[in-house]
CHARMM internal coordinates of N, CA and C (Angstrom, degrees):
IC EDIT
DIST 1 N 1 CA 1.4425
DIST 1 CA 1 C 1.5140
ANGL 1 N 1 CA 1 C 110.66
DIST 1 C 2 N 1.2865
ANGL 1 CA 1 C 2 N 119.37
DIHE 1 N 1 CA 1 C 2 N 133.32
DIST 2 N 2 CA 1.4345
ANGL 1 C 2 N 2 CA 122.70
DIHE 1 CA 1 C 2 N 2 CA 179.00
DIST 2 CA 2 C 1.5180
ANGL 2 N 2 CA 2 C 108.00
DIHE 1 C 2 N 2 CA 2 C -76.82
DIST 2 C 3 N 1.3159
ANGL 2 CA 2 C 3 N 114.50
DIHE 2 N 2 CA 2 C 3 N 138.50
DIST 3 N 3 CA 1.4761
ANGL 2 C 3 N 3 CA 122.10
DIHE 2 CA 2 C 3 N 3 CA 176.37
DIST 3 CA 3 C 1.5189
ANGL 3 N 3 CA 3 C 113.40
DIHE 2 C 3 N 3 CA 3 C -67.83
DIST 3 C 4 N 1.3268
ANGL 3 CA 3 C 4 N 116.14
DIHE 3 N 3 CA 3 C 4 N 150.35
DIST 4 N 4 CA 1.4974
ANGL 3 C 4 N 4 CA 121.28
DIHE 3 CA 3 C 4 N 4 CA -179.26
DIST 4 CA 4 C 1.5143
ANGL 4 N 4 CA 4 C 108.48
DIHE 3 C 4 N 4 CA 4 C -56.76
DIST 4 C 5 N 1.3491
ANGL 4 CA 4 C 5 N 117.45
DIHE 4 N 4 CA 4 C 5 N -44.68
DIST 5 N 5 CA 1.4638
ANGL 4 C 5 N 5 CA 120.15
DIHE 4 CA 4 C 5 N 5 CA -174.77
DIST 5 CA 5 C 1.5278
ANGL 5 N 5 CA 5 C 110.44
DIHE 4 C 5 N 5 CA 5 C -64.51
DIST 5 C 6 N 1.3204
ANGL 5 CA 5 C 6 N 116.56
DIHE 5 N 5 CA 5 C 6 N -33.69
DIST 6 N 6 CA 1.4734
ANGL 5 C 6 N 6 CA 120.09
DIHE 5 CA 5 C 6 N 6 CA 178.51
DIST 6 CA 6 C 1.5288
ANGL 6 N 6 CA 6 C 110.32
DIHE 5 C 6 N 6 CA 6 C -71.78
DIST 6 C 7 N 1.2949
ANGL 6 CA 6 C 7 N 117.77
DIHE 6 N 6 CA 6 C 7 N -39.84
DIST 7 N 7 CA 1.5027
ANGL 6 C 7 N 7 CA 123.30
DIHE 6 CA 6 C 7 N 7 CA 177.35
DIST 7 CA 7 C 1.5630
ANGL 7 N 7 CA 7 C 107.55
DIHE 6 C 7 N 7 CA 7 C -61.85
DIST 7 C 8 N 1.3064
ANGL 7 CA 7 C 8 N 119.22
DIHE 7 N 7 CA 7 C 8 N -44.62
DIST 8 N 8 CA 1.4723
ANGL 7 C 8 N 8 CA 120.71
DIHE 7 CA 7 C 8 N 8 CA 179.43
DIST 8 CA 8 C 1.5068
ANGL 8 N 8 CA 8 C 111.48
DIHE 7 C 8 N 8 CA 8 C -66.30
DIST 8 C 9 N 1.3325
ANGL 8 CA 8 C 9 N 118.88
DIHE 8 N 8 CA 8 C 9 N -35.21
DIST 9 N 9 CA 1.4479
ANGL 8 C 9 N 9 CA 121.75
DIHE 8 CA 8 C 9 N 9 CA 176.94
DIST 9 CA 9 C 1.5075
ANGL 9 N 9 CA 9 C 110.25
DIHE 8 C 9 N 9 CA 9 C -66.32
DIST 9 C 10 N 1.3781
ANGL 9 CA 9 C 10 N 115.16
DIHE 9 N 9 CA 9 C 10 N -44.83
DIST 10 N 10 CA 1.4848
ANGL 9 C 10 N 10 CA 117.92
DIHE 9 CA 9 C 10 N 10 CA 178.15
DIST 10 CA 10 C 1.5239
ANGL 10 N 10 CA 10 C 111.64
DIHE 9 C 10 N 10 CA 10 C -61.76
DIST 10 C 11 N 1.3634
ANGL 10 CA 10 C 11 N 116.02
DIHE 10 N 10 CA 10 C 11 N -39.04
DIST 11 N 11 CA 1.4710
ANGL 10 C 11 N 11 CA 118.88
DIHE 10 CA 10 C 11 N 11 CA 177.48
DIST 11 CA 11 C 1.5045
ANGL 11 N 11 CA 11 C 111.90
DIHE 10 C 11 N 11 CA 11 C -61.06
DIST 11 C 12 N 1.3203
ANGL 11 CA 11 C 12 N 116.06
DIHE 11 N 11 CA 11 C 12 N -45.73
DIST 12 N 12 CA 1.4697
ANGL 11 C 12 N 12 CA 120.73
DIHE 11 CA 11 C 12 N 12 CA -179.67
DIST 12 CA 12 C 1.4840
ANGL 12 N 12 CA 12 C 111.12
DIHE 11 C 12 N 12 CA 12 C -59.34
DIST 12 C 13 N 1.3325
ANGL 12 CA 12 C 13 N 116.17
DIHE 12 N 12 CA 12 C 13 N -47.53
DIST 13 N 13 CA 1.4765
ANGL 12 C 13 N 13 CA 122.07
DIHE 12 CA 12 C 13 N 13 CA -179.17
DIST 13 CA 13 C 1.5156
ANGL 13 N 13 CA 13 C 110.96
DIHE 12 C 13 N 13 CA 13 C -62.39
DIST 13 C 14 N 1.3284
ANGL 13 CA 13 C 14 N 117.73
DIHE 13 N 13 CA 13 C 14 N -44.38
DIST 14 N 14 CA 1.4301
ANGL 13 C 14 N 14 CA 119.99
DIHE 13 CA 13 C 14 N 14 CA -179.79
DIST 14 CA 14 C 1.5500
ANGL 14 N 14 CA 14 C 112.43
DIHE 13 C 14 N 14 CA 14 C -67.39
DIST 14 C 15 N 1.3156
ANGL 14 CA 14 C 15 N 115.05
DIHE 14 N 14 CA 14 C 15 N -39.75
DIST 15 N 15 CA 1.5157
ANGL 14 C 15 N 15 CA 117.97
DIHE 14 CA 14 C 15 N 15 CA 177.29
DIST 15 CA 15 C 1.5059
ANGL 15 N 15 CA 15 C 108.87
DIHE 14 C 15 N 15 CA 15 C -63.92
DIST 15 C 16 N 1.3016
ANGL 15 CA 15 C 16 N 121.28
DIHE 15 N 15 CA 15 C 16 N -44.71
DIST 16 N 16 CA 1.4821
ANGL 15 C 16 N 16 CA 121.63
DIHE 15 CA 15 C 16 N 16 CA 178.17
DIST 16 CA 16 C 1.5315
ANGL 16 N 16 CA 16 C 112.25
DIHE 15 C 16 N 16 CA 16 C -56.38
DIST 16 C 17 N 1.3464
ANGL 16 CA 16 C 17 N 115.06
DIHE 16 N 16 CA 16 C 17 N -40.93
DIST 17 N 17 CA 1.4515
ANGL 16 C 17 N 17 CA 121.03
DIHE 16 CA 16 C 17 N 17 CA -179.83
DIST 17 CA 17 C 1.5601
ANGL 17 N 17 CA 17 C 109.08
DIHE 16 C 17 N 17 CA 17 C -64.13
DIST 17 C 18 N 1.3280
ANGL 17 CA 17 C 18 N 116.01
DIHE 17 N 17 CA 17 C 18 N -44.99
DIST 18 N 18 CA 1.4730
ANGL 17 C 18 N 18 CA 119.20
DIHE 17 CA 17 C 18 N 18 CA -179.01
DIST 18 CA 18 C 1.5179
ANGL 18 N 18 CA 18 C 110.27
DIHE 17 C 18 N 18 CA 18 C -60.35
DIST 18 C 19 N 1.3456
ANGL 18 CA 18 C 19 N 116.91
DIHE 18 N 18 CA 18 C 19 N -43.85
DIST 19 N 19 CA 1.4697
ANGL 18 C 19 N 19 CA 120.30
DIHE 18 CA 18 C 19 N 19 CA -176.80
DIST 19 CA 19 C 1.5159
ANGL 19 N 19 CA 19 C 109.59
DIHE 18 C 19 N 19 CA 19 C -70.76
DIST 19 C 20 N 1.2901
ANGL 19 CA 19 C 20 N 119.42
DIHE 19 N 19 CA 19 C 20 N -27.58
DIST 20 N 20 CA 1.4646
ANGL 19 C 20 N 20 CA 119.81
DIHE 19 CA 19 C 20 N 20 CA -177.44
DIST 20 CA 20 C 1.5347
ANGL 20 N 20 CA 20 C 110.95
DIHE 19 C 20 N 20 CA 20 C -89.46
DIST 20 C 21 N 1.3339
ANGL 20 CA 20 C 21 N 118.60
DIHE 20 N 20 CA 20 C 21 N -11.88
DIST 21 N 21 CA 1.4597
ANGL 20 C 21 N 21 CA 120.36
DIHE 20 CA 20 C 21 N 21 CA 178.99
DIST 21 CA 21 C 1.5259
ANGL 21 N 21 CA 21 C 113.22
DIHE 20 C 21 N 21 CA 21 C 87.31
DIST 21 C 22 N 1.3188
ANGL 21 CA 21 C 22 N 115.86
DIHE 21 N 21 CA 21 C 22 N 14.90
DIST 22 N 22 CA 1.4617
ANGL 21 C 22 N 22 CA 119.99
DIHE 21 CA 21 C 22 N 22 CA -178.80
DIST 22 CA 22 C 1.5157
ANGL 22 N 22 CA 22 C 108.75
DIHE 21 C 22 N 22 CA 22 C -93.96
DIST 22 C 23 N 1.3266
ANGL 22 CA 22 C 23 N 117.75
DIHE 22 N 22 CA 22 C 23 N 136.74
DIST 23 N 23 CA 1.4535
ANGL 22 C 23 N 23 CA 122.49
DIHE 22 CA 22 C 23 N 23 CA 178.01
DIST 23 CA 23 C 1.5242
ANGL 23 N 23 CA 23 C 114.16
DIHE 22 C 23 N 23 CA 23 C -95.84
DIST 23 C 24 N 1.3066
ANGL 23 CA 23 C 24 N 116.88
DIHE 23 N 23 CA 23 C 24 N -7.91
DIST 24 N 24 CA 1.4817
ANGL 23 C 24 N 24 CA 122.55
DIHE 23 CA 23 C 24 N 24 CA -179.80
DIST 24 CA 24 C 1.5197
ANGL 24 N 24 CA 24 C 107.68
DIHE 23 C 24 N 24 CA 24 C -107.15
DIST 24 C 25 N 1.3508
ANGL 24 CA 24 C 25 N 113.45
DIHE 24 N 24 CA 24 C 25 N 134.32
DIST 25 N 25 CA 1.4527
ANGL 24 C 25 N 25 CA 119.36
DIHE 24 CA 24 C 25 N 25 CA -175.57
DIST 25 CA 25 C 1.5052
ANGL 25 N 25 CA 25 C 105.83
DIHE 24 C 25 N 25 CA 25 C -131.02
DIST 25 C 26 N 1.3722
ANGL 25 CA 25 C 26 N 116.46
DIHE 25 N 25 CA 25 C 26 N 135.47
DIST 26 N 26 CA 1.4579
ANGL 25 C 26 N 26 CA 123.01
DIHE 25 CA 25 C 26 N 26 CA 178.71
DIST 26 CA 26 C 1.4730
ANGL 26 N 26 CA 26 C 107.37
DIHE 25 C 26 N 26 CA 26 C -108.64
DIST 26 C 27 N 1.3296
ANGL 26 CA 26 C 27 N 116.72
DIHE 26 N 26 CA 26 C 27 N 112.33
DIST 27 N 27 CA 1.4545
ANGL 26 C 27 N 27 CA 121.73
DIHE 26 CA 26 C 27 N 27 CA 170.85
DIST 27 CA 27 C 1.5324
ANGL 27 N 27 CA 27 C 108.79
DIHE 26 C 27 N 27 CA 27 C -91.50
DIST 27 C 28 N 1.2972
ANGL 27 CA 27 C 28 N 119.12
DIHE 27 N 27 CA 27 C 28 N -177.94
DIST 28 N 28 CA 1.4413
ANGL 27 C 28 N 28 CA 121.84
DIHE 27 CA 27 C 28 N 28 CA -175.17
DIST 28 CA 28 C 1.5333
ANGL 28 N 28 CA 28 C 113.90
DIHE 27 C 28 N 28 CA 28 C -57.60
DIST 28 C 29 N 1.3392
ANGL 28 CA 28 C 29 N 118.72
DIHE 28 N 28 CA 28 C 29 N -43.09
DIST 29 N 29 CA 1.4162
ANGL 28 C 29 N 29 CA 119.95
DIHE 28 CA 28 C 29 N 29 CA -174.25
DIST 29 CA 29 C 1.5278
ANGL 29 N 29 CA 29 C 114.41
DIHE 28 C 29 N 29 CA 29 C -115.89
DIST 29 C 30 N 1.2949
ANGL 29 CA 29 C 30 N 118.64
DIHE 29 N 29 CA 29 C 30 N -3.90
DIST 30 N 30 CA 1.4707
ANGL 29 C 30 N 30 CA 121.94
DIHE 29 CA 29 C 30 N 30 CA -178.64
DIST 30 CA 30 C 1.5362
ANGL 30 N 30 CA 30 C 111.08
DIHE 29 C 30 N 30 CA 30 C -153.81
DIST 30 C 31 N 1.3171
ANGL 30 CA 30 C 31 N 112.69
DIHE 30 N 30 CA 30 C 31 N 164.07
DIST 31 N 31 CA 1.4740
ANGL 30 C 31 N 31 CA 119.93
DIHE 30 CA 30 C 31 N 31 CA 173.99
DIST 31 CA 31 C 1.5344
ANGL 31 N 31 CA 31 C 107.73
DIHE 30 C 31 N 31 CA 31 C -117.21
DIST 31 C 32 N 1.3148
ANGL 31 CA 31 C 32 N 113.92
DIHE 31 N 31 CA 31 C 32 N 142.04
DIST 32 N 32 CA 1.4612
ANGL 31 C 32 N 32 CA 120.18
DIHE 31 CA 31 C 32 N 32 CA 178.07
DIST 32 CA 32 C 1.4956
ANGL 32 N 32 CA 32 C 110.06
DIHE 31 C 32 N 32 CA 32 C -126.13
DIST 32 C 33 N 1.3295
ANGL 32 CA 32 C 33 N 119.10
DIHE 32 N 32 CA 32 C 33 N 133.81
DIST 33 N 33 CA 1.4346
ANGL 32 C 33 N 33 CA 125.98
DIHE 32 CA 32 C 33 N 33 CA 178.19
DIST 33 CA 33 C 1.5107
ANGL 33 N 33 CA 33 C 108.55
DIHE 32 C 33 N 33 CA 33 C -115.00
DIST 33 C 34 N 1.3527
ANGL 33 CA 33 C 34 N 115.00
DIHE 33 N 33 CA 33 C 34 N 117.54
DIST 34 N 34 CA 1.4375
ANGL 33 C 34 N 34 CA 123.16
DIHE 33 CA 33 C 34 N 34 CA -176.31
DIST 34 CA 34 C 1.5110
ANGL 34 N 34 CA 34 C 109.34
DIHE 33 C 34 N 34 CA 34 C -89.52
DIST 34 C 35 N 1.3071
ANGL 34 CA 34 C 35 N 115.61
DIHE 34 N 34 CA 34 C 35 N 154.37
DIST 35 N 35 CA 1.5079
ANGL 34 C 35 N 35 CA 121.01
DIHE 34 CA 34 C 35 N 35 CA 179.68
DIST 35 CA 35 C 1.4925
ANGL 35 N 35 CA 35 C 110.53
DIHE 34 C 35 N 35 CA 35 C -81.85
DIST 35 C 36 N 1.3699
ANGL 35 CA 35 C 36 N 119.07
DIHE 35 N 35 CA 35 C 36 N -27.42
DIST 36 N 36 CA 1.4145
ANGL 35 C 36 N 36 CA 121.04
DIHE 35 CA 35 C 36 N 36 CA -175.43
DIST 36 CA 36 C 1.5246
ANGL 36 N 36 CA 36 C 110.33
DIHE 35 C 36 N 36 CA 36 C -157.67
DIST 36 C 37 N 1.2949
ANGL 36 CA 36 C 37 N 117.08
DIHE 36 N 36 CA 36 C 37 N 166.51
DIST 37 N 37 CA 1.4967
ANGL 36 C 37 N 37 CA 121.07
DIHE 36 CA 36 C 37 N 37 CA 175.65
DIST 37 CA 37 C 1.5131
ANGL 37 N 37 CA 37 C 108.82
DIHE 36 C 37 N 37 CA 37 C -69.44
DIST 37 C 38 N 1.3195
ANGL 37 CA 37 C 38 N 117.61
DIHE 37 N 37 CA 37 C 38 N -30.61
DIST 38 N 38 CA 1.4613
ANGL 37 C 38 N 38 CA 118.72
DIHE 37 CA 37 C 38 N 38 CA 175.55
DIST 38 CA 38 C 1.5316
ANGL 38 N 38 CA 38 C 113.21
DIHE 37 C 38 N 38 CA 38 C -61.26
DIST 38 C 39 N 1.3269
ANGL 38 CA 38 C 39 N 115.03
DIHE 38 N 38 CA 38 C 39 N -41.23
DIST 39 N 39 CA 1.4916
ANGL 38 C 39 N 39 CA 119.17
DIHE 38 CA 38 C 39 N 39 CA 174.73
DIST 39 CA 39 C 1.5377
ANGL 39 N 39 CA 39 C 111.59
DIHE 38 C 39 N 39 CA 39 C -63.23
DIST 39 C 40 N 1.2992
ANGL 39 CA 39 C 40 N 114.39
DIHE 39 N 39 CA 39 C 40 N -35.56
DIST 40 N 40 CA 1.5164
ANGL 39 C 40 N 40 CA 118.22
DIHE 39 CA 39 C 40 N 40 CA 178.57
DIST 40 CA 40 C 1.5320
ANGL 40 N 40 CA 40 C 108.82
DIHE 39 C 40 N 40 CA 40 C -68.29
DIST 40 C 41 N 1.3237
ANGL 40 CA 40 C 41 N 118.49
DIHE 40 N 40 CA 40 C 41 N -40.07
DIST 41 N 41 CA 1.4633
ANGL 40 C 41 N 41 CA 121.45
DIHE 40 CA 40 C 41 N 41 CA 179.34
DIST 41 CA 41 C 1.5079
ANGL 41 N 41 CA 41 C 111.98
DIHE 40 C 41 N 41 CA 41 C -66.62
DIST 41 C 42 N 1.3316
ANGL 41 CA 41 C 42 N 113.33
DIHE 41 N 41 CA 41 C 42 N -35.79
DIST 42 N 42 CA 1.5222
ANGL 41 C 42 N 42 CA 115.62
DIHE 41 CA 41 C 42 N 42 CA 175.73
DIST 42 CA 42 C 1.5588
ANGL 42 N 42 CA 42 C 110.84
DIHE 41 C 42 N 42 CA 42 C -66.40
DIST 42 C 43 N 1.3200
ANGL 42 CA 42 C 43 N 115.86
DIHE 42 N 42 CA 42 C 43 N -42.95
DIST 43 N 43 CA 1.4773
ANGL 42 C 43 N 43 CA 119.08
DIHE 42 CA 42 C 43 N 43 CA 175.57
DIST 43 CA 43 C 1.5005
ANGL 43 N 43 CA 43 C 111.83
DIHE 42 C 43 N 43 CA 43 C -59.73
DIST 43 C 44 N 1.3627
ANGL 43 CA 43 C 44 N 116.77
DIHE 43 N 43 CA 43 C 44 N -40.96
DIST 44 N 44 CA 1.4307
ANGL 43 C 44 N 44 CA 120.97
DIHE 43 CA 43 C 44 N 44 CA 177.92
DIST 44 CA 44 C 1.5462
ANGL 44 N 44 CA 44 C 111.78
DIHE 43 C 44 N 44 CA 44 C -63.85
DIST 44 C 45 N 1.2671
ANGL 44 CA 44 C 45 N 118.44
DIHE 44 N 44 CA 44 C 45 N -38.27
DIST 45 N 45 CA 1.4730
ANGL 44 C 45 N 45 CA 122.11
DIHE 44 CA 44 C 45 N 45 CA 175.22
DIST 45 CA 45 C 1.5103
ANGL 45 N 45 CA 45 C 110.18
DIHE 44 C 45 N 45 CA 45 C -63.84
DIST 45 C 46 N 1.3427
ANGL 45 CA 45 C 46 N 117.20
DIHE 45 N 45 CA 45 C 46 N -42.50
DIST 46 N 46 CA 1.4928
ANGL 45 C 46 N 46 CA 120.90
DIHE 45 CA 45 C 46 N 46 CA 177.56
DIST 46 CA 46 C 1.5058
ANGL 46 N 46 CA 46 C 111.38
DIHE 45 C 46 N 46 CA 46 C -60.76
DIST 46 C 47 N 1.3432
ANGL 46 CA 46 C 47 N 115.93
DIHE 46 N 46 CA 46 C 47 N -42.20
DIST 47 N 47 CA 1.4393
ANGL 46 C 47 N 47 CA 121.46
DIHE 46 CA 46 C 47 N 47 CA 177.55
DIST 47 CA 47 C 1.5006
ANGL 47 N 47 CA 47 C 110.35
DIHE 46 C 47 N 47 CA 47 C -63.70
DIST 47 C 48 N 1.3185
ANGL 47 CA 47 C 48 N 119.18
DIHE 47 N 47 CA 47 C 48 N -43.47
DIST 48 N 48 CA 1.4747
ANGL 47 C 48 N 48 CA 124.38
DIHE 47 CA 47 C 48 N 48 CA 178.35
DIST 48 CA 48 C 1.5340
ANGL 48 N 48 CA 48 C 109.27
DIHE 47 C 48 N 48 CA 48 C -58.78
DIST 48 C 49 N 1.2999
ANGL 48 CA 48 C 49 N 118.35
DIHE 48 N 48 CA 48 C 49 N -41.43
DIST 49 N 49 CA 1.4454
ANGL 48 C 49 N 49 CA 124.21
DIHE 48 CA 48 C 49 N 49 CA 178.44
DIST 49 CA 49 C 1.5727
ANGL 49 N 49 CA 49 C 109.98
DIHE 48 C 49 N 49 CA 49 C -63.48
DIST 49 C 50 N 1.2775
ANGL 49 CA 49 C 50 N 112.80
DIHE 49 N 49 CA 49 C 50 N -46.04
DIST 50 N 50 CA 1.5236
ANGL 49 C 50 N 50 CA 119.53
DIHE 49 CA 49 C 50 N 50 CA -178.81
DIST 50 CA 50 C 1.5621
ANGL 50 N 50 CA 50 C 108.73
DIHE 49 C 50 N 50 CA 50 C -65.16
DIST 50 C 51 N 1.3317
ANGL 50 CA 50 C 51 N 118.65
DIHE 50 N 50 CA 50 C 51 N -38.54
DIST 51 N 51 CA 1.4253
ANGL 50 C 51 N 51 CA 122.56
DIHE 50 CA 50 C 51 N 51 CA 177.85
DIST 51 CA 51 C 1.4840
ANGL 51 N 51 CA 51 C 110.29
DIHE 50 C 51 N 51 CA 51 C -64.47
DIST 51 C 52 N 1.3307
ANGL 51 CA 51 C 52 N 118.90
DIHE 51 N 51 CA 51 C 52 N -45.32
DIST 52 N 52 CA 1.4835
ANGL 51 C 52 N 52 CA 122.84
DIHE 51 CA 51 C 52 N 52 CA 179.23
DIST 52 CA 52 C 1.5345
ANGL 52 N 52 CA 52 C 109.29
DIHE 51 C 52 N 52 CA 52 C -61.07
DIST 52 C 53 N 1.3027
ANGL 52 CA 52 C 53 N 118.19
DIHE 52 N 52 CA 52 C 53 N -43.39
DIST 53 N 53 CA 1.5101
ANGL 52 C 53 N 53 CA 119.97
DIHE 52 CA 52 C 53 N 53 CA 179.80
DIST 53 CA 53 C 1.4941
ANGL 53 N 53 CA 53 C 109.13
DIHE 52 C 53 N 53 CA 53 C -65.57
DIST 53 C 54 N 1.3491
ANGL 53 CA 53 C 54 N 117.67
DIHE 53 N 53 CA 53 C 54 N -44.19
DIST 54 N 54 CA 1.4607
ANGL 53 C 54 N 54 CA 119.91
DIHE 53 CA 53 C 54 N 54 CA -176.54
DIST 54 CA 54 C 1.5258
ANGL 54 N 54 CA 54 C 112.74
DIHE 53 C 54 N 54 CA 54 C -65.49
DIST 54 C 55 N 1.3402
ANGL 54 CA 54 C 55 N 116.54
DIHE 54 N 54 CA 54 C 55 N -28.95
DIST 55 N 55 CA 1.4350
ANGL 54 C 55 N 55 CA 121.23
DIHE 54 CA 54 C 55 N 55 CA -176.81
DIST 55 CA 55 C 1.5691
ANGL 55 N 55 CA 55 C 111.30
DIHE 54 C 55 N 55 CA 55 C -94.63
DIST 55 C 56 N 1.2980
ANGL 55 CA 55 C 56 N 115.25
DIHE 55 N 55 CA 55 C 56 N 1.19
DIST 56 N 56 CA 1.4652
ANGL 55 C 56 N 56 CA 120.06
DIHE 55 CA 55 C 56 N 56 CA -179.83
DIST 56 CA 56 C 1.5146
ANGL 56 N 56 CA 56 C 114.67
DIHE 55 C 56 N 56 CA 56 C 79.92
DIST 56 C 57 N 1.3000
ANGL 56 CA 56 C 57 N 118.58
DIHE 56 N 56 CA 56 C 57 N 5.15
DIST 57 N 57 CA 1.4711
ANGL 56 C 57 N 57 CA 121.83
DIHE 56 CA 56 C 57 N 57 CA -178.44
DIST 57 CA 57 C 1.5328
ANGL 57 N 57 CA 57 C 105.60
DIHE 56 C 57 N 57 CA 57 C -89.34
DIST 57 C 58 N 1.2799
ANGL 57 CA 57 C 58 N 116.07
DIHE 57 N 57 CA 57 C 58 N 158.03
DIST 58 N 58 CA 1.4314
ANGL 57 C 58 N 58 CA 121.77
DIHE 57 CA 57 C 58 N 58 CA 172.75
DIST 58 CA 58 C 1.5401
ANGL 58 N 58 CA 58 C 110.24
DIHE 57 C 58 N 58 CA 58 C -109.79
DIST 58 C 59 N 1.3069
ANGL 58 CA 58 C 59 N 116.20
DIHE 58 N 58 CA 58 C 59 N 130.93
DIST 59 N 59 CA 1.4985
ANGL 58 C 59 N 59 CA 116.64
DIHE 58 CA 58 C 59 N 59 CA -178.69
DIST 59 CA 59 C 1.4991
ANGL 59 N 59 CA 59 C 111.41
DIHE 58 C 59 N 59 CA 59 C -61.17
DIST 59 C 60 N 1.3617
ANGL 59 CA 59 C 60 N 115.09
DIHE 59 N 59 CA 59 C 60 N 140.53
DIST 60 N 60 CA 1.4454
ANGL 59 C 60 N 60 CA 118.43
DIHE 59 CA 59 C 60 N 60 CA -178.60
DIST 60 CA 60 C 1.5429
ANGL 60 N 60 CA 60 C 109.74
DIHE 59 C 60 N 60 CA 60 C -73.30
DIST 60 C 61 N 1.2838
ANGL 60 CA 60 C 61 N 113.45
DIHE 60 N 60 CA 60 C 61 N 144.46
DIST 61 N 61 CA 1.4752
ANGL 60 C 61 N 61 CA 119.68
DIHE 60 CA 60 C 61 N 61 CA 175.17
DIST 61 CA 61 C 1.5373
ANGL 61 N 61 CA 61 C 108.03
DIHE 60 C 61 N 61 CA 61 C -146.01
DIST 61 C 62 N 1.2895
ANGL 61 CA 61 C 62 N 113.36
DIHE 61 N 61 CA 61 C 62 N 161.90
DIST 62 N 62 CA 1.4690
ANGL 61 C 62 N 62 CA 118.16
DIHE 61 CA 61 C 62 N 62 CA 176.97
DIST 62 CA 62 C 1.5226
ANGL 62 N 62 CA 62 C 110.09
DIHE 61 C 62 N 62 CA 62 C -148.40
DIST 62 C 63 N 1.3075
ANGL 62 CA 62 C 63 N 115.53
DIHE 62 N 62 CA 62 C 63 N 161.93
DIST 63 N 63 CA 1.4174
ANGL 62 C 63 N 63 CA 122.38
DIHE 62 CA 62 C 63 N 63 CA 176.09
DIST 63 CA 63 C 1.5118
ANGL 63 N 63 CA 63 C 108.96
DIHE 62 C 63 N 63 CA 63 C -114.54
DIST 63 C 64 N 1.2964
ANGL 63 CA 63 C 64 N 118.20
DIHE 63 N 63 CA 63 C 64 N 146.29
DIST 64 N 64 CA 1.4287
ANGL 63 C 64 N 64 CA 123.65
DIHE 63 CA 63 C 64 N 64 CA 179.02
DIST 64 CA 64 C 1.4997
ANGL 64 N 64 CA 64 C 105.93
DIHE 63 C 64 N 64 CA 64 C -122.73
DIST 64 C 65 N 1.3565
ANGL 64 CA 64 C 65 N 116.00
DIHE 64 N 64 CA 64 C 65 N 125.08
DIST 65 N 65 CA 1.4394
ANGL 64 C 65 N 65 CA 122.08
DIHE 64 CA 64 C 65 N 65 CA 179.05
DIST 65 CA 65 C 1.5569
ANGL 65 N 65 CA 65 C 106.15
DIHE 64 C 65 N 65 CA 65 C -112.93
DIST 65 C 66 N 1.3318
ANGL 65 CA 65 C 66 N 113.55
DIHE 65 N 65 CA 65 C 66 N 143.29
DIST 66 N 66 CA 1.4675
ANGL 65 C 66 N 66 CA 117.44
DIHE 65 CA 65 C 66 N 66 CA 177.42
DIST 66 CA 66 C 1.5140
ANGL 66 N 66 CA 66 C 105.16
DIHE 65 C 66 N 66 CA 66 C -125.25
DIST 66 C 67 N 1.3531
ANGL 66 CA 66 C 67 N 113.60
DIHE 66 N 66 CA 66 C 67 N 145.13
DIST 67 N 67 CA 1.4708
ANGL 66 C 67 N 67 CA 120.57
DIHE 66 CA 66 C 67 N 67 CA 179.85
DIST 67 CA 67 C 1.5211
ANGL 67 N 67 CA 67 C 107.30
DIHE 66 C 67 N 67 CA 67 C -130.67
DIST 67 C 68 N 1.2820
ANGL 67 CA 67 C 68 N 114.84
DIHE 67 N 67 CA 67 C 68 N 150.48
DIST 68 N 68 CA 1.4391
ANGL 67 C 68 N 68 CA 117.98
DIHE 67 CA 67 C 68 N 68 CA 175.47
DIST 68 CA 68 C 1.5846
ANGL 68 N 68 CA 68 C 107.13
DIHE 67 C 68 N 68 CA 68 C -145.61
DIST 68 C 69 N 1.2926
ANGL 68 CA 68 C 69 N 111.88
DIHE 68 N 68 CA 68 C 69 N 150.93
DIST 69 N 69 CA 1.4579
ANGL 68 C 69 N 69 CA 120.87
DIHE 68 CA 68 C 69 N 69 CA 179.90
DIST 69 CA 69 C 1.4863
ANGL 69 N 69 CA 69 C 107.24
DIHE 68 C 69 N 69 CA 69 C -107.54
DIST 69 C 70 N 1.2769
ANGL 69 CA 69 C 70 N 116.37
DIHE 69 N 69 CA 69 C 70 N 125.55
DIST 70 N 70 CA 1.4950
ANGL 69 C 70 N 70 CA 120.36
DIHE 69 CA 69 C 70 N 70 CA 178.09
DIST 70 CA 70 C 1.5135
ANGL 70 N 70 CA 70 C 110.72
DIHE 69 C 70 N 70 CA 70 C -92.81
END
COOR INIT
IC SEED 1 N 1 CA 1 C
IC BUILD
């Protein structure tokens, strides 16, 4: 299991790469090259979910209902 501090470090590194427009990210023991910023954002969302689970928080979610009158 990855430690919370390592997940947060990975998140920071990935977010900096997204903001700078770089597709290659160097983590402590490996480098990852993403195909697109969308893939990086998906990885960031996965890391956010893992951080929430590791810290005991539940990710926020909501439902949206729409109604119409005919």
